[in-house]
VEXDREN-2710 file (C-alpha; in Angstrom, 1 decimal):
% VEXDREN-2710
k/r/px/py/pz
1/MET/1.7/20.0/-2.7
2/LYS/-0.3/21.8/-0.6
3/ARG/-3.1/19.8/1.9
4/PRO/-6.6/21.2/1.8
5/ALA/-7.3/22.9/5.0
6/ASN/-10.7/21.2/5.7
7/PRO/-10.9/18.5/3.4
8/VAL/-14.8/17.4/2.6
9/VAL/-15.8/13.7/3.7
10/LEU/-19.2/12.8/2.5
11/VAL/-20.9/9.7/3.9
12/ILE/-23.2/8.0/2.7
13/ASP/-25.3/5.4/5.4
14/ASP/-29.0/5.1/5.9
15/GLU/-28.8/5.8/9.4
16/PRO/-27.5/9.3/10.0
17/GLU/-28.0/9.5/13.3
18/VAL/-25.8/6.8/14.2
19/GLN/-22.8/9.0/12.3
20/GLN/-23.1/11.4/15.0
21/GLY/-19.8/10.4/17.5
22/PHE/-18.3/9.3/14.1
23/THR/-18.8/12.6/12.8
24/ALA/-17.3/14.3/15.8
25/VAL/-13.8/12.4/16.0
26/MET/-13.4/13.6/12.2
27/GLY/-14.0/17.3/12.9
28/MET/-11.7/17.4/15.5
29/GLU/-9.3/15.8/12.6
30/GLY/-9.8/19.0/10.5
31/LEU/-12.6/16.7/8.4
32/LYS/-15.9/18.5/7.5
33/VAL/-18.0/15.8/7.2
34/VAL/-21.3/15.6/5.4
35/VAL/-23.4/12.7/6.1
36/ARG/-26.1/11.8/3.4
37/ARG/-28.7/8.8/3.1
38/PRO/-28.4/7.1/-0.4
39/HIS/-31.7/9.1/-2.0
40/GLU/-30.2/12.6/-0.8
41/VAL/-26.8/12.6/-2.1
42/THR/-26.7/15.9/-5.0
43/VAL/-24.3/16.4/-7.6
44/SER/-23.0/19.5/-5.4
45/ASP/-22.0/17.0/-2.7
46/LEU/-20.1/15.1/-5.0
47/LYS/-18.3/17.9/-6.6
48/GLU/-17.3/19.1/-3.1
49/ALA/-16.1/15.5/-1.7
50/HIS/-12.5/14.7/-1.4
51/VAL/-13.6/11.2/-0.1
52/ILE/-16.9/9.8/-0.3
53/ALA/-17.3/6.6/2.3
54/ILE/-20.4/4.6/1.6
55/ASP/-21.7/2.0/4.3
56/TYR/-21.8/-1.7/3.2
57/VAL/-25.5/-2.5/4.3
58/PHE/-28.3/-0.5/3.9
59/GLU/-32.1/-1.2/5.3
60/TRP/-33.9/-0.4/1.8
61/ALA/-36.8/-1.4/3.5
62/THR/-36.8/2.2/5.3
63/LEU/-35.6/4.2/2.3
64/PRO/-37.8/5.8/-0.6
65/HIS/-36.5/4.0/-4.1
66/PRO/-38.0/2.8/-6.9
67/GLN/-39.0/-0.6/-6.8
68/GLU/-37.7/-1.9/-10.1
69/LEU/-34.7/-3.9/-9.5
70/SER/-32.3/-1.9/-11.7
71/TYR/-32.7/1.1/-9.9
72/TRP/-31.8/0.8/-7.0
73/PRO/-28.4/-0.5/-5.9
74/ALA/-28.5/-3.6/-3.9
75/ASP/-25.8/-2.6/-1.1
76/GLY/-22.6/-0.3/-0.9
77/LEU/-20.7/-2.2/-3.2
78/ALA/-23.5/-1.4/-5.9
79/LEU/-23.9/2.3/-5.1
80/ALA/-20.3/2.8/-5.2
81/GLY/-20.0/1.9/-9.1
82/VAL/-23.2/4.0/-9.1
83/VAL/-20.9/7.2/-7.6
84/SER/-18.0/6.5/-9.4
85/ARG/-20.0/6.6/-12.8
86/HIS/-21.6/9.9/-11.9
87/LEU/-17.5/11.4/-10.7
88/THR/-16.7/10.6/-14.1
89/ARG/-19.2/12.1/-15.8
90/LEU/-18.8/15.1/-13.6
91/ARG/-15.2/15.5/-14.5
92/THR/-14.3/15.8/-10.7
93/ARG/-12.6/13.3/-8.3
94/ALA/-12.9/12.0/-4.7
95/SER/-11.8/8.7/-3.0
96/VAL/-14.4/6.6/-3.0
97/VAL/-14.2/3.8/0.0
98/LEU/-16.3/1.4/1.5
99/ARG/-16.7/1.0/5.2
100/THR/-17.4/-2.0/6.3
101/GLY/-17.0/-4.7/9.1
102/ALA/-17.9/-7.5/7.2
103/VAL/-14.0/-7.7/5.2
104/SER/-14.2/-11.5/5.7
105/GLU/-17.7/-12.4/4.9
106/LEU/-16.9/-9.8/1.4
107/ALA/-13.3/-11.2/1.0
108/GLY/-14.2/-15.3/0.6
109/ASP/-10.8/-17.0/0.3
110/LEU/-9.0/-14.4/-0.7
111/PRO/-5.4/-14.3/0.5
112/ARG/-5.6/-12.4/4.0
113/GLN/-3.0/-10.1/3.9
114/VAL/-3.6/-8.8/0.5
115/ARG/-7.5/-9.3/0.7
116/VAL/-8.4/-5.7/1.4
117/PRO/-6.6/-4.2/-2.1
118/LEU/-7.7/-7.1/-4.1
119/LEU/-11.4/-6.8/-3.1
120/ALA/-11.0/-3.2/-3.5
121/ALA/-9.9/-3.4/-6.8
122/GLN/-12.0/-6.1/-7.7
123/SER/-15.0/-3.8/-6.6
124/GLY/-14.0/-0.6/-8.4
125/LEU/-13.5/1.6/-5.1
126/ASP/-10.0/2.9/-3.7
127/TRP/-10.4/1.4/-0.7
128/ILE/-11.8/-0.6/1.8
129/LEU/-11.8/0.8/5.9
130/GLU/-12.5/-2.1/8.2
131/LYS/-15.0/-0.8/11.0
132/GLY/-13.5/-0.8/14.4
133/THR/-9.8/-1.1/12.8
134/THR/-8.9/1.1/10.2
135/ASP/-11.9/2.8/9.8
136/ASN/-10.9/6.1/11.5
137/ALA/-10.3/9.8/11.1
138/GLU/-6.7/9.6/10.3
139/ASN/-7.1/7.6/7.4
140/ILE/-9.6/9.0/5.7
141/ARG/-7.7/12.5/6.0
142/GLU/-4.5/10.7/4.1
143/LEU/-7.1/9.9/1.8
144/ALA/-8.7/13.2/1.4
145/ASP/-5.1/14.7/1.7
146/ALA/-3.8/11.9/-1.6
147/SER/-6.9/13.0/-3.3
148/ALA/-6.7/16.6/-3.5
149/ALA/-2.9/16.2/-4.2
150/LEU/-4.0/14.3/-7.7
151/GLU/-5.0/18.2/-8.6
152/PRO/-2.6/18.1/-11.6
153/PHE/-4.1/15.8/-13.6
154/PHE/-7.4/17.6/-13.6
155/ARG/-5.1/20.0/-16.0
156/SER/-4.4/18.7/-19.9
157/GLU/-0.7/19.6/-18.9
158/GLY/-0.4/18.3/-15.8
159/SER/0.5/15.1/-16.7
160/LEU/3.8/16.8/-18.1
161/THR/5.0/18.1/-14.6
162/TRP/3.9/15.1/-12.5
163/ASN/7.7/13.3/-12.7
164/GLU/7.0/10.1/-11.9
165/GLY/5.0/11.3/-8.6
166/CYS/8.0/12.5/-7.1
167/ASP/6.2/15.3/-5.2
168/TRP/3.1/13.0/-4.6
169/LEU/5.3/10.4/-3.1
170/ARG/7.7/12.9/-1.3
171/LEU/10.6/11.2/-2.5
172/PRO/13.6/13.0/-0.7
173/ALA/16.3/15.0/-3.0
174/SER/19.1/12.9/-2.9
175/ASP/21.9/11.0/-4.4
176/TRP/19.5/8.2/-5.4
177/GLN/16.4/10.0/-6.1
178/GLU/17.2/9.2/-10.0
179/ALA/17.3/5.8/-9.3
180/ALA/14.2/5.6/-7.2
181/LEU/12.6/7.4/-10.0
182/ALA/13.9/4.5/-12.4
183/GLU/12.5/2.1/-10.0
184/ILE/8.9/3.5/-9.9
185/GLN/8.8/3.9/-13.6
186/VAL/9.5/0.3/-13.9
187/CYS/6.4/-0.2/-12.6
188/ARG/4.6/1.2/-15.0
189/PRO/2.4/4.3/-13.1
190/PRO/-0.7/5.3/-15.0
191/GLU/0.7/9.0/-14.9
192/HIS/-0.1/10.2/-18.3
193/VAL/-3.6/9.7/-20.9
194/VAL/-4.5/7.2/-18.5
195/ALA/-4.3/9.1/-15.2
196/SER/-5.6/12.4/-17.0
197/TYR/-8.5/10.5/-18.4
198/THR/-9.6/9.0/-14.9
199/SER/-9.2/12.7/-13.2
200/GLY/-6.0/10.8/-11.1
201/SER/-8.4/7.8/-10.1
202/ALA/-5.7/5.2/-12.1
203/TRP/-3.0/7.0/-9.9
204/LEU/-4.5/6.5/-6.9
205/ARG/-5.7/2.9/-7.3
206/TRP/-2.2/1.9/-8.7
207/PHE/-0.5/3.2/-5.5
208/THR/-2.9/1.3/-3.0
209/GLN/-3.5/-1.6/-5.0
210/ARG/-0.4/-2.7/-6.9
211/ILE/2.6/-1.2/-4.7
212/LEU/1.8/-0.4/-1.0
213/PRO/0.6/-4.0/-0.8
214/PHE/3.6/-5.6/-2.7
215/PRO/7.3/-5.4/-2.7
216/ALA/8.6/-3.1/-5.5
217/PHE/10.3/0.5/-5.1
218/LEU/8.6/0.5/-1.4
219/VAL/9.5/-2.2/1.3
220/SER/8.4/-3.4/4.5
221/ASP/10.4/-3.2/7.4
222/LEU/11.5/-7.4/7.6
223/ARG/12.7/-6.3/3.6
224/ALA/14.7/-3.4/4.4
225/ALA/16.0/-5.7/7.2
226/THR/17.1/-8.3/4.4
227/LEU/17.9/-6.2/1.9
228/LEU/20.6/-4.5/5.3
229/HIS/21.8/-8.0/6.0
230/VAL/20.3/-8.0/9.2
231/SER/17.8/-9.5/11.0
232/LEU/14.4/-7.7/12.0
233/ALA/14.9/-7.1/15.4
234/GLN/18.4/-5.1/14.9
235/PHE/17.0/-3.1/12.0
236/ARG/14.3/-2.0/14.7
237/ALA/16.8/-1.3/17.3
238/ILE/18.6/0.7/15.0
239/THR/15.8/2.9/13.6
240/GLN/14.4/3.0/17.2
241/SER/17.9/4.4/18.5
242/LYS/18.2/8.3/18.6
243/GLY/21.2/10.2/17.7
244/THR/23.4/7.4/15.9
245/GLU/24.5/8.3/12.5
246/LEU/23.5/5.1/11.1
247/SER/19.7/5.5/12.5
248/ARG/19.7/8.9/10.8
249/ARG/20.9/7.5/7.4
250/LEU/18.1/4.9/7.8
251/GLN/15.4/7.2/8.5
252/GLY/16.3/9.3/5.5
253/CYS/15.1/6.1/3.6
254/ALA/12.0/6.3/5.5
255/TYR/8.7/6.5/3.4
256/ASN/6.4/9.7/4.0
257/GLY/4.5/10.7/0.9
258/HIS/1.1/10.3/0.7
259/LEU/-0.7/7.0/2.1
260/ALA/1.9/6.0/4.7
261/GLY/-0.3/5.7/7.6
262/LEU/-2.4/3.0/5.5
263/VAL/0.1/0.3/6.1
264/GLU/2.6/-0.7/8.0
265/PRO/6.0/1.6/7.4
266/ARG/7.5/1.2/4.3
267/TRP/11.1/2.1/3.1
268/TRP/12.4/3.8/-0.3
269/ARG/14.7/0.7/-1.6
270/ALA/17.0/2.7/-3.8
271/GLY/18.1/4.5/-0.5
272/LEU/18.6/1.4/1.3
273/GLU/20.4/-0.2/-1.6
274/HIS/22.5/2.8/-2.1
275/LEU/23.5/2.9/1.5
276/VAL/24.7/-0.4/1.3
277/ASP/26.9/0.4/-1.8
278/GLU/28.1/3.3/0.2
279/LEU/29.1/1.3/3.1
280/LEU/31.0/-1.5/1.0
281/ILE/32.8/1.0/-1.1
282/GLU/34.0/2.5/2.4
283/ALA/35.0/-1.0/4.1
284/ASP/38.0/-2.7/4.0
285/PRO/38.0/-4.4/0.5
286/SER/39.9/-7.1/1.8
287/LEU/36.8/-8.4/3.7
288/PRO/34.2/-10.4/2.9
289/VAL/30.8/-8.6/2.0
290/PRO/29.0/-9.5/5.7
291/ASP/32.1/-8.8/7.8
292/ALA/32.1/-5.4/5.5
293/LEU/28.8/-4.3/6.3
294/ALA/29.3/-5.5/10.1
295/SER/31.9/-3.2/10.4
296/ARG/30.6/-0.3/9.0
297/TYR/27.4/-0.7/10.4
298/ALA/29.4/-1.0/14.1
299/ALA/31.2/2.5/13.5
300/LEU/28.0/3.8/12.5
301/HIS/26.3/2.7/15.3
302/GLY/28.5/2.9/18.2
303/GLY/28.0/-0.4/19.0
304/PRO/28.2/-4.6/17.3
305/VAL/25.8/-5.2/14.7
306/GLN/24.9/-8.9/14.0
307/VAL/24.4/-9.6/10.0
308/LEU/22.5/-12.5/9.2
309/PRO/23.8/-15.6/8.5
310/TYR/23.0/-16.3/5.0
311/GLU/25.1/-16.2/1.8
312/ARG/21.8/-14.6/-0.3
313/PRO/18.7/-14.0/2.3
314/VAL/15.6/-13.6/0.6
315/VAL/12.1/-13.1/2.1
316/THR/9.5/-15.8/2.6
317/ILE/6.0/-15.7/2.6
318/ASP/2.9/-18.2/3.6
319/ALA/-0.2/-19.1/1.5
320/ASP/-2.0/-15.6/2.9
321/TYR/1.2/-13.4/1.5
322/LYS/2.5/-13.0/5.0
323/GLU/5.6/-12.3/5.0
324/ASP/6.9/-14.8/8.0
325/GLY/10.7/-15.2/7.6
326/VAL/13.7/-15.0/5.7
327/ALA/15.7/-18.0/4.8
328/GLU/19.0/-18.9/2.7
329/PHE/18.1/-18.5/-1.0
330/GLU/18.9/-22.1/-1.6
331/GLU/16.5/-23.6/1.0
332/CYS/13.5/-22.2/-0.8
333/VAL/11.2/-22.2/-4.0
334/ARG/9.7/-19.7/-6.1
335/LEU/6.1/-18.9/-5.8
336/ALA/3.7/-17.4/-8.9
337/PRO/0.4/-16.6/-6.4
338/ASP/-2.4/-15.0/-8.0
339/ALA/-2.3/-11.4/-8.6
340/TRP/1.5/-10.6/-7.6
341/PRO/2.7/-7.7/-10.0
342/VAL/5.8/-9.1/-12.3
343/PHE/7.4/-5.8/-11.0
344/ALA/7.6/-6.9/-7.7
345/ASP/10.1/-9.5/-5.8
346/GLU/10.4/-12.8/-6.9
347/PRO/8.0/-14.4/-4.0
348/TYR/9.3/-17.2/-2.3
349/ALA/8.7/-19.9/0.3
350/LEU/10.9/-22.4/2.2
351/ARG/10.8/-25.7/0.4
352/GLU/10.1/-27.9/3.5
353/ASP/6.6/-25.4/3.8
354/ALA/6.0/-26.2/0.2
355/VAL/6.1/-29.6/0.4
356/ASP/4.2/-29.7/3.6
357/LEU/1.5/-27.4/2.9
358/PRO/-1.1/-28.4/-0.3
359/GLU/-1.8/-24.5/-0.7
360/LEU/1.4/-23.4/-0.4
361/GLY/2.6/-26.1/-2.8
362/ALA/-0.1/-25.1/-5.0
363/MET/1.7/-22.0/-5.8
364/VAL/5.3/-23.0/-6.9
365/SER/6.5/-21.7/-10.1
366/ARG/6.6/-24.3/-12.9
367/GLY/10.1/-24.3/-12.8
368/ASP/10.5/-25.5/-9.7
369/ARG/8.2/-27.6/-9.1
370/GLY/10.5/-30.6/-9.8
371/ARG/12.6/-29.4/-6.4
372/VAL/9.3/-30.3/-4.4
373/ASN/8.2/-32.8/-6.2
374/SER/11.0/-35.0/-5.9
375/VAL/11.3/-34.4/-2.1
376/GLY/11.3/-38.1/-0.5
377/MET/12.0/-39.9/-3.8
END
């Protein structure tokens, strides 16, 4: 899919003069930037934009607006809702994002690791950019390209050729491509009537808010390492090494599709699983699985590779949904965290952590609560 030559970013801010530096940086990234105060936004602005970046705080005392409360949005979140409805009415598509330095204030007690996607979902946004960190030209360019690539949904027949987003996700042509497409479909992407009705917005929000933050057909470095039965440090050492066959094969599983830059690196689960299966077929069948993998890894890496000392390793999370380690399955309990997708990997915590930490213990799945409550009895 062809990326737009000069994506248009509409910045809505009550102090346009303050945005000059930000505008210059985005221009260097190849973005055309239009800055408007809230009351200056036009239909033409909305139709031309690929990304609409809205500031959170407006000093309405300095801006002309009707005095009746229901005629003016209180802040950027409220304005985003107004803008989104106009986009729907105009049958046009742009990523609607909030720019703010107050994510902690807005998110309250939401789990820190997923507070941006959860807050975006609750607020009708595509994404939230944090000033000073993620509010940069690279991320806005990614959002612009991703929105422009949703163009098939602007046509009545577009969803017929979407094919689980194969091109949009830049899924490699490989022996495991069909397995990856099946894993995508299990996650119930909105790619038919709903996607067309929303001009692709539903697809974008599904991907940013349900796929990137949670382990499904794409996984983090730690989960990729665990699938391969190696430590995180070992995995990163292998992927960062140059010229080895093992590194080359793993790099073929890296996710390089739209919005890859919004989060830490992601890997295609189907590719990693296919690699493990291939290596086990190639290995001495008399060896236990860990030894078989270690021998094949060493042959492809050109040096010894240490595998995990677990029979069934699982990734654990903390109360903020942050991945915090790997442990043996038998030492863990299953969790049922709020908003965790049913299609994502089962979340686990160390049993001892669930006992010691009330906020984590409260998330334990009903079926495992007896294992927690029995400790010390």
